[in-house]
C-alpha positions, 0 to 999 in steps of 0.5 A: 500500500502506497503511503504518503510519508511527508506528514510533518508540518513546520515545527513551531518550537524550532523557530519560536523564541522568548522576548525578555524584559529588562529584568530578564523575565518573559515579556512575550513570544517571537519567532524567527522569519529569515535565515539571517536572524530576523524575528517577528513579535508584537509591538505591544510586547516591545512597549511592555519591555520599554515601559510603554514607549512606542516602537517607532521611538526605539529603532536600534534599541537592544532587546534580549531574546532567548532561543530555547532550542539552541544547542551547545556550544551555541548560547541561548541568550542573544541580543537583537535590535529593533529594526523596523515597525509601522510608524503610522499604522496600528498593525501590532507587529515589530521586526527585530534583527539579531546582532550576531548569527542565528544559533538555530540550524540552517533552514530553521525559520518560519515560512510565512504566507498571507492569511486570505486562504486560511478561513476555517482552517485548523491552526497551531501556535506555541508561546510563553503562556504559563501553565502552573510550573510550565513556562510555555504551551501549545494552542490549537483552534480554528482560523475564523477569518478576517474582521473589520479593524477597530474604527479608531485605528489604521490597519494595513490588513484586517485583523484575524479572528481566532477560535481557541480556548488555549490562547492566553497571556504571554502568547502575544507574538506567537506564530499562527501556523495554518495546519492545512497549508503548512505556512505561518499566516498570522501572529497572535496579538490579543485574547478576549477574556469573557465576561461572567456569562462566558460568551466568546470565551474562546475568541482571540485575535491576530495580525495577518502575516501579509503585513510582514511583507510590507515596507519597512519590514519587507520579509519575503513570503513563500511563493510556491505551491501550497501546502508548503512542502512537508517534512518526511516522517521516519520510516523503518530502515530494514533489509529485505531479509528483515522484511521477510522475517517480519512477514513470517512472524506469527500473528497474536492469538489474543489481545494483551490487556494484562497491564490495563485497568478494568473498565469502570462499572459506573462510567459516566459522560465524556461522550464527545471525547469518546466519539473523537477517539473513535473517529480518529481510530476510523480515520486512516490519516490519523495514526497516533492519538494523544489524550493529554491532561493533568493527572487525575482528569481520567485519561487512563479510564477514558483510554480504557473505555474507548478501547473497550468500545473499539474492541466491541465495535464494527471495526474490531482490531486484530490485535491490542497491546496495553503498556503502562509506563507507570508500572514499568518505565523502561523503553527496553522492556516495552519494546521487548514485550510488545515485539514478542507479543506482535511478532514472537520470541524469535523475532525479538531476539533477532533485533538486538537493541531498542532502536532495531525493535522500534523499526520492527514493531512499526513495520509489523503494525503497518501491516496489521489492524492493531491498537497499541496503548501507551499509558502514563507516557509522561514518565518518558518525557522531559518534565520541565525546562526547554525540552519540556514534553520531549521524549527522553528515549530515542527509540520511543521517539522514533517508534511514534514518529514511524507510527505517525508516518506509516501506521497503516490501519493500526494506531497508537493511543497515548495518555500523558500529562505533557504534550507530545511535542515531538509529534505536534507537527505531524498531520497524522497526530491528533491531540485531545485535551482531557480537561475538567468534567462538565457540570452534568458529567461531574454530577453523574459521577458523584451520583454513581459513587453514591452521593445524594442531593439536589442537582444544584448542590452537586453542581456546586460541588463539581464547580468547587473542585473544578470538575477534577475527576479523581478529586470528585471520585475521592470526595464522593466516596468519602461522603458515601462512607462517612455521611451516607452520601449526603452532599450537605456534608461537602463542607467537611472537606475545606474548599480549595484555595485560589493558588492551590494546584490540582495536585495539592488539592488531591493531596489535601483531599487524601489527607482528609480521607486518611482521618477516616481510614482505620490503621490497617487500611493506612498501613496497607496503602503505605506498604502498597505504595512501595511497590513499583509493579502491580501487587500480586495476591501472593504478596499479601501473606508474605509481606502485608500480613507477615509479622516481622521484628524489623518494622511495626508498619504492618502490625495492624494487618497481622491481626486480621483474619482472612475474611477481615483482610478480604473486606479491607481489599474490597473496601479500598477497591470500592473507594477507588484507592486501589484497582485490580488488573489482570496479569499476563498469566491470568492472575489478579494483581492490584495497582493504584492511581499515580497520585494516590500512590505518590501520596502514600509513598510520601507518608511511607518515606517519613517513617523510620521503618520505610527502609525495612519495608523495602527490604521485605519487598526485596526478599519477596522478589528474591524468593520468586526467582528460580534457583541457580544451578550448580554449573551456573554458580561455578561459571558466575564465580569464575566471572563467566556469567551463567550459561543462559541468555535471559531476556529483560523480562527474565531479569525483571525480578532482579531489577526489582530486587536491586531497586528495593535493596537500594531503597532499603539502604542495602546498596552493597548487597544491591550492587552484588545482585546487579554484578552477579545476576544482571551484569553476569560478571565480566560479561556486562550482559545488560549493556553488551548483550541486551543493549539496554542502556536506558534500563541500566542507567535507571538501575545505576541512578538508584545507587545515588542517595535520593537519586541525587546524582550530584552526590557520590553513589552510596556503596561503601567501596570506592572502587564500586563508586568509581564503577557506577559513575563510569557506568552512568557515563558509558550509558549516557554516551551510548544513548547520545547524551555525551555532554551529560556523560563527561562529568561522570567520567571525570568523577570516576577518574578522580576516585581512581586517582585518589585510590592510587588506581592508575590503571582505571584512572588511565582507562577513564581518561581514555574514555574522556578522550573519546567522548571529547573527540565526538563532542568536537572538543579536540584540545580537551580530547588531546589533554585527556589522552596525555593524562591517560599516557602519564597515568599509564606510566604509573601502572605497576603491572607491565602488561596492563601498563602496555595496554593502557599506553597503547590505547592512550597513544591511539586517542592522542593520535586521533586528536592530533589527526583531527587537528591536522597535526599529521606527523604527530598523529602518525608518530602516536599511531606508530607507537600504539601499533608497536605496543599492539605487536609486543602484546599480541604478536605471538598470536599473529597480530600485525596491526592495531585492531578493535576501535584502535584499528578503525581510527588508525585506518581513517588516519591512514586513508586521509593522510594518503596511504590507502593500501596500509589502511586496507591491510589494517581494516582487512585484518580488523574485520576478521578479528572483530568477526571472530570475537562477535564485536558487532559495532566494530564490524559495522565500522570496518565495513564503513572504512572499507566503503570509504576506501573503495569509494576513493578508488572508484570501486563503487559496486564494492563500496555499495556492498560495504556501506549497506552492510555497515548501515544494516549492522548499525541499525541492529544496535544502540550505538549512536556514534556507529549509526551516524558514522555508517549513515554519513559514510553511505550518504557522502558516497551517494552525494559525492561519487554517485550524484544521487541526491535523493538517496544521499539526503535520506541517509544524511538527514537521518544522520544529522538528526542523531548528530545534532541531538547527541551533540556529535559536532565532528560528525555534524560538520562532516554531514553538513559537508556531505549535504553540500555535495548532495545539494551540488548534485541537485544543482542548488548552489545556494544550499551548497554554500549554506551547508559548507559554510556552516561546516566551515564555521563549525570546524574553525571554532572546533579546530577541526582541520578536515572539516575545513578541508572538505568545506573548501573542496566542495565550495571550490566546485560552486 
């Protein structure tokens, strides 16, 4: 089936900026409208900055602007000048001009167009309206059309009337993006605050973007066909063999709703939202549906009800999978479970990384009619800051992007407290805001849970609590239990204050609720809150009701007989404080709303015996794991791990053991479990075999007191502290978060040096040298390599000393190579090669191998010795294949592709590049994937003159490089993009990309980036 994959509109956040006042506070919004850094905002925003002075009197005055999307090393705060306004007209717009170059990537500016063709179209906007703790938010709605200007004002283009419930103070100056035409057609200028009768409450006004083209502003409007060309979304990049594997995968036999809550028996209202979800499911152009709202608004219940109706409707899906990130916030675990459900265990095992599984899963769903629910997704999104709402997992972000691009008959339903900012621009994504219940729905909910009284009294209660579903449910249950449901007692719970957040209201209601719970119920809920996963019934006897001398927390429960305990469980269920779910094996377990769980977790945290409770839970999980065989025990003691190769699901109990032991303060014991059962000794199993870097990072965070990673890990052994810090850095680096990794490597190295552990200190500096090189900090990389060399000389063991010196020389050689010091680089590589032969010459080793051989070969190729580079790489690929070093095999094929391309052997080059890319897609090594995609894209562009194929690889690589701040790669990719534009005959774009690479390279001191830029610019 042919699918249009160009589904991504202009991304508002790419070019939206903050306008700051003279105190550094947000005065309003603006957006970049040209490559040279011109910015549009409202005239009244500037008047507010300068105490009411009109912009015509402020030309050339400086204004501070802030670019949230600028990435290091670019600064986010910049200075602009007021460059133009309308001195004689009232169109509410001003033009600013940056004093320096824009920190945004090339092409990241708004394409504008007059609003005349936008009447009735949907729009989206993004600006700095404060929402509780969040500084910015999206607004969506309809463009009603032009209206007459006020009688006493002179406008050059009639103002626009907008319909949206979300435009608010702070959005003045925000772009109005026509979602159908994909052009910015206006500027938000004013919102209408309704009077007491609520009329026109969704009305706002904007400036027609046409005025930006008039003197003295003179911004060029888009003149091409509409819509403005949309970006292509992500699609799975699979080989024919992988496609065949997916096609042969068995279809699921039954729906997997094991993690889903039950449908509420007393369901009320939400008819419009339910219909909207049904309509989206039936609409082939909508493939991802977002239910977005504050906690407790009923998103999960709504998703479950909608899913139930879809399952029982006429367009029944063939497969359904529900995942709750509240109970397992691991992207690795999600992909393992989902792919196993949709495609079977062999398919899951054939994809060795979350990224590869994301592509497999999207491909399967494209050809099925399925619904996949991602509940509680906010735990996988940034909670605040400039990246608020962005998905933290690259694999999850890619999966949803692919679903929105090629979803076919399947759809993903996502519930979250935060907007899915990575998907907002997709035409195939539809967001529904789950807000307060209406008076009628709230009244029905109160009656359903047992509240009695007149309609107006119930309506008053609904309004008092702002129609918040969870709060109304709790209050209703409290009134039923305490006062027989009589609404006249509603004042027993003091009403909310004006400045109280929704979450504070829930906590206050629960505190009031606590007063009417008995000791056993409170004890149960506190113990219950300590679990991360649904609580199975077998835990009741082993933890909740088992007497212990370590804690008195469960004392009120130990005296209950079976009937009394069952009554307690039923009572908490009826009150909606806990709710049942069905596990994958068909057994019943219990979970709780995250806000309820958080409340009782806070209460538990304040108790002195909280750690003992976590210790009991750890013991419970220990008892659930299978006994280790004698052979496995012996192999583990020898540092060889066990004979089995467990899945993440197999490791799940051990992950819980480690978590609860850390929470119990037993950090040393927790690390021992991690080392023996999860890492499997020296195998580093979870990283090397499962590629589950995100999961391992989450485990490591648990070793820091209160998850405060600025403190030292709480284990007693400094050597283990060093190990944990290094592991955090390693996981972050492999997840493409290199800048965040550096401080952890540095801290690890300081511990090693303080212990006199020269070997591990040298190894740590080697890691830093590699990291700094990727980040484009070439001088820092060379300095780290030299420190590694100095430390290697202090290693007492002769063999380890030679090994450390060898690797240190390689990283020094690589840093010198990047800076253009070819003699220095050649000398360092020669010293490293001599040490390699001294260490392993008796085994037939003649050249540097592993990643050392990769860098040496790259240096040899660049410095004019391709024959030697080929000998090094041929030997390297053979050795890496014998050892099963997958990521290095990919890099070897990339080097061989480069050598063949230089030699004109293009058939052979294609084969090597294809192998490099195919292997790289199976593993979660961002640097390896970028390198493979760049290599093939460069070859397509420069040698084959195949611009479309080049853009396909290079744009994908560029996205990874920019997100991960791999600046050497970014410069290389931009030079390759310049070749692609040259093949396309677009000389302006050639200059743009090459000159960007040239400037970046000069700033980094990257010699080859400048050489490559000069070469392609010489062809223009």
